[in-house]
N, CA, C and O atoms as CSV, one atom per row, in Angstrom:
chain,resi,resn,atom,element,x,y,z
A,1,MET,N,N,-60.464,13.820,-28.736
A,1,MET,CA,C,-61.343,13.721,-27.584
A,1,MET,C,C,-62.486,12.771,-27.952
A,1,MET,O,O,-63.084,12.914,-29.019
A,2,PRO,N,N,-62.794,11.814,-27.091
A,2,PRO,CA,C,-63.846,10.840,-27.386
A,2,PRO,C,C,-65.234,11.478,-27.441
A,2,PRO,O,O,-65.502,12.495,-26.801
A,3,THR,N,N,-66.097,10.850,-28.219
A,3,THR,CA,C,-67.491,11.255,-28.317
A,3,THR,C,C,-68.337,10.223,-27.584
A,3,THR,O,O,-68.193,9.023,-27.817
A,4,TYR,N,N,-69.207,10.677,-26.709
A,4,TYR,CA,C,-70.078,9.800,-25.939
A,4,TYR,C,C,-71.526,10.076,-26.328
A,4,TYR,O,O,-71.917,11.228,-26.511
A,5,ALA,N,N,-72.318,9.015,-26.453
A,5,ALA,CA,C,-73.736,9.137,-26.801
A,5,ALA,C,C,-74.582,8.979,-25.542
A,5,ALA,O,O,-74.288,8.157,-24.674
A,6,TYR,N,N,-75.629,9.776,-25.463
A,6,TYR,CA,C,-76.536,9.762,-24.317
A,6,TYR,C,C,-77.977,9.750,-24.816
A,6,TYR,O,O,-78.253,10.147,-25.948
A,7,ARG,N,N,-78.894,9.292,-23.963
A,7,ARG,CA,C,-80.320,9.366,-24.250
A,7,ARG,C,C,-81.009,9.983,-23.051
A,7,ARG,O,O,-80.750,9.618,-21.905
A,8,CYS,N,N,-81.890,10.921,-23.338
A,8,CYS,CA,C,-82.666,11.573,-22.282
A,8,CYS,C,C,-83.879,10.702,-21.964
A,8,CYS,O,O,-84.608,10.284,-22.864
A,9,ARG,N,N,-84.083,10.437,-20.692
A,9,ARG,CA,C,-85.226,9.622,-20.286
A,9,ARG,C,C,-86.527,10.427,-20.274
A,9,ARG,O,O,-87.612,9.848,-20.318
A,10,ASP,N,N,-86.425,11.748,-20.214
A,10,ASP,CA,C,-87.626,12.586,-20.187
A,10,ASP,C,C,-88.204,12.791,-21.590
A,10,ASP,O,O,-89.398,12.589,-21.808
A,11,CYS,N,N,-87.352,13.192,-22.540
A,11,CYS,CA,C,-87.859,13.504,-23.887
A,11,CYS,C,C,-87.443,12.457,-24.928
A,11,CYS,O,O,-87.799,12.593,-26.098
A,12,THR,N,N,-86.706,11.425,-24.535
A,12,THR,CA,C,-86.208,10.325,-25.368
A,12,THR,C,C,-85.273,10.777,-26.489
A,12,THR,O,O,-85.028,10.026,-27.433
A,13,ARG,N,N,-84.762,11.973,-26.390
A,13,ARG,CA,C,-83.826,12.493,-27.390
A,13,ARG,C,C,-82.459,11.835,-27.199
A,13,ARG,O,O,-82.021,11.626,-26.067
A,14,THR,N,N,-81.784,11.510,-28.309
A,14,THR,CA,C,-80.429,10.980,-28.277
A,14,THR,C,C,-79.486,12.090,-28.708
A,14,THR,O,O,-79.762,12.807,-29.670
A,15,PHE,N,N,-78.367,12.235,-27.995
A,15,PHE,CA,C,-77.414,13.300,-28.318
A,15,PHE,C,C,-76.010,12.826,-28.001
A,15,PHE,O,O,-75.826,11.849,-27.276
A,16,GLU,N,N,-75.023,13.519,-28.542
A,16,GLU,CA,C,-73.619,13.179,-28.330
A,16,GLU,C,C,-72.878,14.348,-27.716
A,16,GLU,O,O,-73.212,15.508,-27.957
A,17,LEU,N,N,-71.862,14.030,-26.915
A,17,LEU,CA,C,-70.992,15.040,-26.316
A,17,LEU,C,C,-69.543,14.630,-26.526
A,17,LEU,O,O,-69.196,13.460,-26.366
A,18,ASN,N,N,-68.705,15.579,-26.880
A,18,ASN,CA,C,-67.263,15.375,-26.920
A,18,ASN,C,C,-66.735,15.818,-25.561
A,18,ASN,O,O,-66.914,16.968,-25.161
A,19,ARG,N,N,-66.086,14.902,-24.860
A,19,ARG,CA,C,-65.540,15.233,-23.547
A,19,ARG,C,C,-64.359,14.337,-23.254
A,19,ARG,O,O,-64.251,13.245,-23.813
A,20,PRO,N,N,-63.468,14.789,-22.381
A,20,PRO,CA,C,-62.306,13.963,-22.021
A,20,PRO,C,C,-62.740,12.667,-21.345
A,20,PRO,O,O,-63.813,12.596,-20.746
A,21,MET,N,N,-61.897,11.650,-21.447
A,21,MET,CA,C,-62.204,10.372,-20.814
A,21,MET,C,C,-62.354,10.519,-19.308
A,21,MET,O,O,-63.102,9.766,-18.685
A,22,SER,N,N,-61.658,11.471,-18.722
A,22,SER,CA,C,-61.756,11.689,-17.277
A,22,SER,C,C,-63.151,12.160,-16.863
A,22,SER,O,O,-63.510,12.065,-15.690
A,23,GLU,N,N,-63.944,12.668,-17.818
A,23,GLU,CA,C,-65.301,13.137,-17.533
A,23,GLU,C,C,-66.361,12.202,-18.096
A,23,GLU,O,O,-67.533,12.570,-18.167
A,24,SER,N,N,-65.964,10.993,-18.498
A,24,SER,CA,C,-66.915,10.078,-19.142
A,24,SER,C,C,-68.066,9.667,-18.228
A,24,SER,O,O,-69.149,9.344,-18.716
A,25,SER,N,N,-67.857,9.672,-16.936
A,25,SER,CA,C,-68.908,9.269,-15.986
A,25,SER,C,C,-69.701,10.450,-15.439
A,25,SER,O,O,-70.667,10.261,-14.700
A,26,ALA,N,N,-69.301,11.657,-15.796
A,26,ALA,CA,C,-69.982,12.849,-15.277
A,26,ALA,C,C,-71.402,12.946,-15.853
A,26,ALA,O,O,-71.635,12.540,-16.991
A,27,PRO,N,N,-72.343,13.479,-15.078
A,27,PRO,CA,C,-73.707,13.658,-15.587
A,27,PRO,C,C,-73.716,14.559,-16.825
A,27,PRO,O,O,-72.875,15.446,-16.975
A,28,ALA,N,N,-74.690,14.308,-17.706
A,28,ALA,CA,C,-74.813,15.108,-18.924
A,28,ALA,C,C,-76.271,15.528,-19.090
A,28,ALA,O,O,-77.162,14.681,-19.147
A,29,ALA,N,N,-76.508,16.818,-19.167
A,29,ALA,CA,C,-77.860,17.330,-19.409
A,29,ALA,C,C,-78.153,17.278,-20.902
A,29,ALA,O,O,-77.271,17.549,-21.718
A,30,CYS,N,N,-79.372,16.935,-21.261
A,30,CYS,CA,C,-79.741,16.893,-22.673
A,30,CYS,C,C,-79.883,18.328,-23.198
A,30,CYS,O,O,-80.023,19.263,-22.409
A,31,PRO,N,N,-79.846,18.504,-24.521
A,31,PRO,CA,C,-79.987,19.842,-25.093
A,31,PRO,C,C,-81.297,20.530,-24.706
A,31,PRO,O,O,-81.387,21.757,-24.754
A,32,GLY,N,N,-82.312,19.750,-24.322
A,32,GLY,CA,C,-83.582,20.317,-23.881
A,32,GLY,C,C,-83.572,20.741,-22.417
A,32,GLY,O,O,-84.565,21.266,-21.913
A,33,GLY,N,N,-82.433,20.509,-21.724
A,33,GLY,CA,C,-82.297,20.945,-20.341
A,33,GLY,C,C,-82.664,19.900,-19.307
A,33,GLY,O,O,-82.575,20.171,-18.110
A,34,HIS,N,N,-83.072,18.716,-19.732
A,34,HIS,CA,C,-83.419,17.664,-18.778
A,34,HIS,C,C,-82.156,17.044,-18.203
A,34,HIS,O,O,-81.130,16.978,-18.880
A,35,LEU,N,N,-82.224,16.596,-16.976
A,35,LEU,CA,C,-81.053,16.037,-16.305
A,35,LEU,C,C,-81.062,14.519,-16.207
A,35,LEU,O,O,-80.033,13.925,-15.885
A,36,ASP,N,N,-82.201,13.871,-16.477
A,36,ASP,CA,C,-82.306,12.421,-16.359
A,36,ASP,C,C,-81.847,11.767,-17.661
A,36,ASP,O,O,-82.661,11.458,-18.532
A,37,THR,N,N,-80.525,11.558,-17.785
A,37,THR,CA,C,-79.963,10.982,-19.000
A,37,THR,C,C,-79.179,9.726,-18.674
A,37,THR,O,O,-78.776,9.511,-17.531
A,38,VAL,N,N,-78.969,8.907,-19.677
A,38,VAL,CA,C,-78.203,7.677,-19.525
A,38,VAL,C,C,-77.193,7.595,-20.669
A,38,VAL,O,O,-77.512,7.901,-21.818
A,39,LYS,N,N,-75.971,7.176,-20.334
A,39,LYS,CA,C,-74.931,7.031,-21.355
A,39,LYS,C,C,-75.188,5.734,-22.117
A,39,LYS,O,O,-75.461,4.696,-21.514
A,40,LEU,N,N,-75.100,5.799,-23.441
A,40,LEU,CA,C,-75.345,4.642,-24.284
A,40,LEU,C,C,-74.044,3.922,-24.590
A,40,LEU,O,O,-72.982,4.541,-24.641
A,41,LEU,N,N,-74.126,2.636,-24.790
A,41,LEU,CA,C,-72.985,1.844,-25.200
A,41,LEU,C,C,-72.841,2.006,-26.709
A,41,LEU,O,O,-73.779,1.733,-27.458
A,42,THR,N,N,-71.682,2.445,-27.150
A,42,THR,CA,C,-71.451,2.642,-28.572
A,42,THR,C,C,-70.272,1.796,-29.014
A,42,THR,O,O,-69.470,1.343,-28.198
A,43,THR,N,N,-70.181,1.593,-30.317
A,43,THR,CA,C,-69.070,0.840,-30.890
A,43,THR,C,C,-68.320,1.725,-31.861
A,43,THR,O,O,-68.843,2.733,-32.336
A,44,VAL,N,N,-67.107,1.343,-32.146
A,44,VAL,CA,C,-66.275,2.094,-33.077
A,44,VAL,C,C,-66.333,1.397,-34.428
A,44,VAL,O,O,-66.124,0.187,-34.516
A,45,ALA,N,N,-66.616,2.155,-35.475
A,45,ALA,CA,C,-66.631,1.599,-36.825
A,45,ALA,C,C,-65.350,1.988,-37.533
A,45,ALA,O,O,-64.984,3.163,-37.570
A,46,LEU,N,N,-64.672,1.006,-38.093
A,46,LEU,CA,C,-63.462,1.276,-38.853
A,46,LEU,C,C,-63.808,1.286,-40.331
A,46,LEU,O,O,-64.538,0.418,-40.812
A,47,THR,N,N,-63.287,2.259,-41.041
A,47,THR,CA,C,-63.517,2.338,-42.477
A,47,THR,C,C,-62.208,2.573,-43.190
A,47,THR,O,O,-61.223,2.976,-42.570
A,48,GLY,N,N,-62.187,2.331,-44.465
A,48,GLY,CA,C,-60.990,2.592,-45.258
A,48,GLY,C,C,-59.955,1.510,-45.092
A,48,GLY,O,O,-60.287,0.365,-44.787
A,49,ALA,N,N,-58.703,1.864,-45.291
A,49,ALA,CA,C,-57.606,0.903,-45.270
A,49,ALA,C,C,-57.444,0.243,-43.909
A,49,ALA,O,O,-57.031,-0.915,-43.835
A,50,ALA,N,N,-57.756,0.944,-42.845
A,50,ALA,CA,C,-57.609,0.377,-41.504
A,50,ALA,C,C,-58.566,-0.791,-41.289
A,50,ALA,O,O,-58.283,-1.675,-40.479
A,51,ALA,N,N,-59.700,-0.812,-42.004
A,51,ALA,CA,C,-60.689,-1.865,-41.821
A,51,ALA,C,C,-60.480,-3.030,-42.779
A,51,ALA,O,O,-61.141,-4.058,-42.638
A,52,ALA,N,N,-59.587,-2.899,-43.740
A,52,ALA,CA,C,-59.352,-3.967,-44.711
A,52,ALA,C,C,-58.726,-5.167,-44.017
A,52,ALA,O,O,-57.842,-5.011,-43.175
A,53,PRO,N,N,-59.187,-6.372,-44.373
A,53,PRO,CA,C,-58.606,-7.553,-43.736
A,53,PRO,C,C,-57.136,-7.710,-44.113
A,53,PRO,O,O,-56.728,-7.388,-45.229
A,54,ALA,N,N,-56.368,-8.200,-43.179
A,54,ALA,CA,C,-54.939,-8.408,-43.414
A,54,ALA,C,C,-54.763,-9.606,-44.323
A,54,ALA,O,O,-55.578,-10.528,-44.303
A,55,GLN,N,N,-53.726,-9.602,-45.105
A,55,GLN,CA,C,-53.401,-10.731,-45.985
A,55,GLN,C,C,-52.480,-11.676,-45.238
A,55,GLN,O,O,-51.516,-11.245,-44.605
A,56,GLY,N,N,-52.776,-12.964,-45.311
A,56,GLY,CA,C,-51.953,-13.956,-44.630
A,56,GLY,C,C,-52.217,-13.949,-43.137
A,56,GLY,O,O,-53.140,-13.282,-42.671
A,57,GLY,N,N,-51.420,-14.680,-42.391
A,57,GLY,CA,C,-51.579,-14.725,-40.953
A,57,GLY,C,C,-52.822,-15.489,-40.562
A,57,GLY,O,O,-53.514,-16.018,-41.431
A,58,GLY,N,N,-53.117,-15.559,-39.317
A,58,GLY,CA,C,-54.277,-16.289,-38.847
A,58,GLY,C,C,-54.100,-17.785,-39.047
A,58,GLY,O,O,-53.069,-18.218,-39.562
A,59,CYS,N,N,-55.056,-18.558,-38.661
A,59,CYS,CA,C,-54.919,-20.002,-38.771
A,59,CYS,C,C,-54.873,-20.454,-40.218
A,59,CYS,O,O,-53.852,-20.980,-40.661
A,60,CYS,N,N,-55.942,-20.264,-40.963
A,60,CYS,CA,C,-55.971,-20.752,-42.341
A,60,CYS,C,C,-55.111,-19.919,-43.278
A,60,CYS,O,O,-54.569,-20.449,-44.247
A,61,GLY,N,N,-54.976,-18.628,-43.008
A,61,GLY,CA,C,-54.131,-17.794,-43.853
A,61,GLY,C,C,-52.665,-18.082,-43.657
A,61,GLY,O,O,-51.847,-17.763,-44.520
A,62,GLY,N,N,-52.317,-18.686,-42.525
A,62,GLY,CA,C,-50.932,-18.988,-42.238
A,62,GLY,C,C,-50.522,-20.402,-42.600
A,62,GLY,O,O,-49.358,-20.768,-42.439
A,63,GLY,N,N,-51.451,-21.193,-43.080
A,63,GLY,CA,C,-51.129,-22.538,-43.551
A,63,GLY,C,C,-51.202,-23.613,-42.482
A,63,GLY,O,O,-50.708,-24.716,-42.718
A,64,CYS,N,N,-51.788,-23.357,-41.326
A,64,CYS,CA,C,-51.832,-24.379,-40.281
A,64,CYS,C,C,-53.047,-25.286,-40.427
A,64,CYS,O,O,-53.185,-26.246,-39.669
A,65,CYS,N,N,-53.930,-25.008,-41.382
A,65,CYS,CA,C,-55.142,-25.809,-41.537
A,65,CYS,C,C,-54.953,-26.978,-42.492
A,65,CYS,O,O,-55.863,-27.785,-42.679
A,66,GLY,N,N,-53.811,-27.065,-43.077
A,66,GLY,CA,C,-53.527,-28.219,-43.905
A,66,GLY,C,C,-53.803,-27.978,-45.293
A,66,GLY,O,O,-53.611,-28.866,-46.123
């Protein structure tokens, strides 16, 4: 289940919620009970073997650069 980050406009607290993608646009109350929140744009960080650069391929790795 995806994790979404939000910021409360009343208390400026940042918090995360795990919710289905079908509920990604639904309003989210902050842990302090305030309702004026905004969903933050987040990025995915890859770590470990999945983040290692591939060997070969690409323009220069494939030999097309001369």
